[in-house]
C-alpha positions in Angstrom: 66.4 36.8 -65.5 68.1 33.8 -67.2 69.8 34.6 -70.6 71.2 32.2 -73.2 74.0 33.6 -75.3 75.8 32.3 -78.2 78.5 34.6 -79.8 80.5 33.5 -82.8 83.4 35.5 -84.2 85.1 34.3 -87.5 88.3 35.7 -88.9 89.0 34.8 -92.5 92.3 35.5 -94.3 92.8 35.8 -98.0 96.0 33.7 -97.7 97.5 31.2 -95.2 98.9 33.0 -92.1 102.2 32.2 -90.6 101.4 33.6 -87.2 98.3 35.2 -85.7 97.4 35.7 -82.0 93.9 36.7 -80.7 93.5 38.3 -77.3 89.9 37.2 -76.3 87.8 38.9 -73.6 84.7 36.8 -73.8 84.1 35.3 -70.3 81.3 37.2 -68.4 82.3 38.4 -65.0 80.9 37.0 -61.8 79.6 40.1 -59.9 76.7 41.1 -57.8 74.5 41.8 -60.8 75.0 38.5 -62.6 75.9 34.9 -62.0 77.5 32.6 -64.7 75.7 29.2 -64.7 77.8 27.8 -67.5 80.1 29.2 -70.1 82.4 27.8 -72.7 84.7 29.1 -75.4 85.4 26.7 -78.5 88.1 27.4 -81.0 88.2 26.1 -84.6 91.3 26.8 -86.4 93.4 27.5 -83.4 93.8 26.9 -79.6 93.8 28.7 -76.4 97.5 28.8 -75.4 97.0 30.5 -72.0 94.7 32.7 -70.0 95.1 35.4 -67.2 93.2 38.1 -65.4 94.2 41.5 -66.3 94.5 44.6 -64.0 90.9 45.5 -64.6 89.6 42.1 -63.5 88.9 40.8 -67.1 89.4 37.2 -67.9 91.6 37.1 -71.0 92.2 34.1 -73.3 95.2 34.1 -75.7 94.2 32.2 -78.8 97.0 31.1 -81.2 95.8 30.6 -84.8 97.0 27.3 -86.5 100.0 27.8 -88.8 98.8 28.0 -92.4 95.2 28.5 -91.4 92.9 30.7 -93.6 90.1 30.9 -90.9 89.7 30.8 -87.2 86.3 30.7 -85.4 85.8 31.7 -81.7 82.5 30.6 -80.2 81.5 31.7 -76.7 78.2 30.4 -75.3 76.5 29.8 -72.0 73.9 30.8 -69.5 73.9 33.9 -67.4 71.3 34.8 -64.5 71.1 38.5 -64.0 69.3 40.9 -61.7 68.2 44.5 -61.8 70.1 46.8 -59.5 69.1 50.0 -61.2 72.4 50.4 -62.7 74.4 50.3 -59.5 77.2 47.8 -59.7 78.5 49.0 -56.3 81.8 49.3 -54.6 83.7 46.6 -56.6 87.4 47.4 -57.2 90.2 45.6 -58.8 93.9 46.4 -59.0 93.4 49.6 -61.0 93.0 52.7 -58.7 90.2 55.0 -59.2 92.5 57.7 -60.4 93.5 55.5 -63.3 89.9 56.0 -64.6 90.2 59.9 -64.3 93.0 59.9 -67.0 92.1 60.5 -70.6 93.2 58.0 -73.2 93.8 58.8 -76.9 90.2 57.7 -77.7 88.7 59.7 -74.8 90.6 62.9 -74.9 88.1 65.8 -74.8 87.9 68.6 -77.3 85.8 71.7 -77.3 82.5 69.9 -78.0 83.0 67.4 -75.2 84.1 70.2 -72.8 80.9 72.1 -73.6 78.7 69.0 -73.0 80.6 68.5 -69.6 80.0 72.0 -68.3 76.7 71.0 -66.8 78.5 68.7 -64.4 80.4 71.5 -62.7 79.2 72.0 -59.2 76.2 69.8 -59.6 74.6 68.9 -56.2 72.8 65.7 -57.5 75.6 64.1 -59.5 73.6 61.1 -60.6 70.9 63.4 -62.0 73.6 65.5 -63.7 75.1 62.4 -65.4 71.6 61.2 -66.7 71.3 64.8 -68.1 74.7 64.5 -69.7 73.6 61.1 -71.3 70.5 62.7 -72.8 72.6 65.7 -74.1 75.1 63.3 -75.7 72.4 61.4 -77.5 70.7 64.5 -78.8 74.0 65.9 -80.0 75.1 62.6 -81.6 72.0 60.3 -82.3 72.5 56.6 -82.8 73.6 56.2 -86.4 75.3 53.1 -87.9 78.1 53.8 -90.4 78.9 57.3 -89.3 82.0 56.0 -87.3 84.3 53.0 -87.2 86.1 51.0 -84.4 89.0 53.4 -84.1 86.8 56.7 -84.1 87.8 59.0 -81.2 85.1 60.4 -78.9 85.6 64.0 -80.1 85.5 62.9 -83.7 82.1 61.0 -83.1 80.6 64.0 -81.5 81.7 66.2 -84.4 80.3 63.7 -86.9 76.9 64.2 -85.3 76.2 60.5 -84.8 77.6 57.1 -83.7 76.9 53.8 -82.0 77.1 52.6 -78.5 81.0 52.6 -78.5 81.0 56.2 -79.4 78.4 57.3 -77.0 80.1 55.5 -74.1 83.5 57.1 -74.9 81.9 60.5 -75.2 80.3 60.1 -71.9 83.6 58.8 -70.3 85.5 61.7 -71.7 83.0 64.3 -70.4 82.8 62.9 -66.9 86.6 62.7 -66.5 86.8 66.5 -67.3 85.0 67.0 -64.0 87.3 64.6 -62.1 84.7 61.8 -62.1 86.3 58.4 -62.6 84.6 56.7 -65.6 85.1 53.5 -67.5 84.0 51.6 -70.5 82.0 48.3 -70.3 81.5 45.7 -73.0 78.9 43.2 -72.9 75.5 41.8 -74.2 72.0 43.3 -74.3 68.8 41.2 -74.6 66.5 43.0 -77.1 63.0 42.3 -76.9 61.6 40.4 -80.0 65.1 40.2 -81.5 67.3 37.3 -80.8 69.9 37.7 -83.6 72.1 40.7 -83.3 75.0 42.2 -85.3 77.4 43.1 -82.5 77.9 43.2 -78.8 76.8 46.1 -76.7 78.7 48.8 -74.7 77.9 51.4 -71.9 79.7 53.5 -69.4 80.1 53.5 -65.7 80.8 56.5 -63.4 82.0 56.3 -59.9 79.8 58.0 -57.4 80.9 58.5 -53.8 78.8 56.4 -51.4 77.5 54.1 -54.2 80.4 52.9 -56.2 80.2 52.2 -59.9 76.9 53.2 -61.7 76.1 52.4 -65.2 74.8 54.7 -68.0 73.7 53.3 -71.3 73.6 56.5 -73.4 72.4 54.7 -76.7 69.2 53.6 -74.9 68.9 56.4 -72.4 68.8 54.0 -69.4 70.9 52.5 -66.6 71.7 48.9 -67.1 69.0 46.4 -65.7 68.5 42.6 -65.9 68.8 42.7 -69.7 72.5 43.4 -69.6 75.5 41.0 -69.3 78.9 42.3 -68.5 82.0 41.0 -70.2 84.9 43.4 -69.7 85.9 46.9 -68.5 88.6 49.3 -69.1 89.5 53.0 -69.8 88.1 52.9 -73.3 86.8 50.5 -76.0 90.2 49.1 -76.8 90.8 48.0 -73.2 87.5 46.1 -73.1 87.3 44.9 -76.7 85.7 41.3 -76.9 88.6 40.4 -79.3 91.7 42.1 -80.6 94.7 40.6 -82.2 98.0 40.7 -84.2 99.3 38.8 -87.2 102.5 38.5 -89.3 102.4 38.6 -93.1 100.4 40.2 -95.8 97.1 38.4 -95.4 94.0 40.6 -95.4 91.6 39.9 -92.7 87.8 39.8 -92.6 85.6 39.5 -89.5 82.1 38.2 -89.3 80.1 38.2 -86.0 77.1 36.1 -85.3 75.3 36.8 -82.0 72.1 35.5 -80.3 70.8 36.6 -76.9 67.5 35.3 -75.6 65.7 34.6 -72.5 
């Protein structure tokens, strides 16, 4: 499937900033399930100072906001060709070892609720079936609900709140899988939604490592494994590691972020 994507993020400040730096992970990965035909990032109100590949294999651009700017806009756009591998990314490994994805982070530390959800994984003969069952139980316990959580909500907090969005679902899944020693990681990206070009945010899902198969994806929010409608951007141990943008700034300026996203075939 050939997908056209345009993703614009605008940061506005209520007063001129002396210094601000954005870490941008907005370049889709070239992997077996997708090919990047063309892709470009355009900056207004700043410039790309440098770029590098992090230890997860993500391409990172460092954007320096112009001194005295009150707004910076980051536009990523291009064409991606995807294919359906039934959620199986395969045996693709970077510099981060598998044991790194077995360790909890602050956002994915399990509490009593997640430990209870994870109990069904113990001793499972069919690990993939057990993980799909886990996905279903997470969505039942915490249905998709906008506004119930925020970008810094921890996995256990989202479960206790009884609802959340794709970020929360992915982090709950990751936290539960790791309690049983299963390497699991967070994936940020895009999802083409039928009959809906304009979207309000990027998408997220989880991947678990299965012996013999490699990395396998689970989109808890939609109850499926990723197919040709999905485009990968970045991976990490939790949402912060794979965030499309994150930054720092000096001064007292108050920041507001507006996102515009179009994904279409």
